[in-house]
N, C-alpha and C positions, 0 to 999 in steps of 0.2 A: 078226476081230481076232485077231491073235497076241499073247499076253502071256506074260510070263516063266513059267517052271515053278513058282517060288515063289509068285507071284501066283495061279496057276491053282490050286495046292494049298490056299491060303487061301480062295479062292472056292469051292471044293469043300467045304471045311470049313463055311463059312457056309450053303451050299446045304443040306448034310446036316442041320445043326443047326435050319435053318428048315424042313425038310421040302420044300424047293423051293417055298416059299410067300412070295410078296413081301410079304404083310401080316403075317408072324410075325416078331416081334422076337428078336433074338439079342443076347446080352450079350458084349461084347468080350472079357471074361475067360475065358468059356467057349471062345472061338475059340483063344485062347492055350493053354488046357489040352490042347485036341485038337491042336493043331500041335506035335507032340512034337520035331521036329528043329530048331526055331526059337525063339529067345529071345523074350520078352515084347516087348521093344523091337524086333525084326525084325518080329514079327507086327503091332505097331502101325504101322510104317512101311508094310508091304504093305496094311494096311487104308485108310491114308491114300492110298496110291496107287491102290487099287481104287476109292475114292470119287472121285479126281480123273478117272478113266477112266469114271464113271458106272456101274460095275457094281454097287457098293452104296451106301446111303444111311446116313450116321451121324448120329444124333440128338444133342443137346446132353449133355455130360457131367453125370452125376447122382451125387450122394452117397448112399450106402447108410447108413441110421441104425440098421440092425438088427445091433448087435455088431460093427461094423467099427471099425477104428482110425481115429483123426482122420486126415482128408485122403484116405482111401480113396475112390475113385469109380469108376464104370464108365460106359460108353456103350452105349446100345441101337443096333442097326443092322438093316438090312433088304437083303436082296438086291434088285436092281431087276430090271424086265423085261429090260433088256440084260444084265444078270448072268445071268439064267436062260437066255437065248438063247445066250450065250457057253458055258455048261455044256453045252447040248444040242448044240452045234456040233462037239463032239469026243467 
């Protein structure tokens, strides 16, 4: 599968943060921190597109109760087997 360079970059960040392990959860805000050249909104758009392609799986949004402002939340996500295969293909 050929994916856009921006999507590949985000997929690589997810792969690196999960140590390329499909069972390891990654926090979406961590992905945004490591994707230095993209805004948070662009990262979220890429994550949504990667999920539609079946390369990552996003879990339901969760609120962090430990010292976070009201309304702040995060999502856990996992790279899928297809996502790992895509990373290994190039």
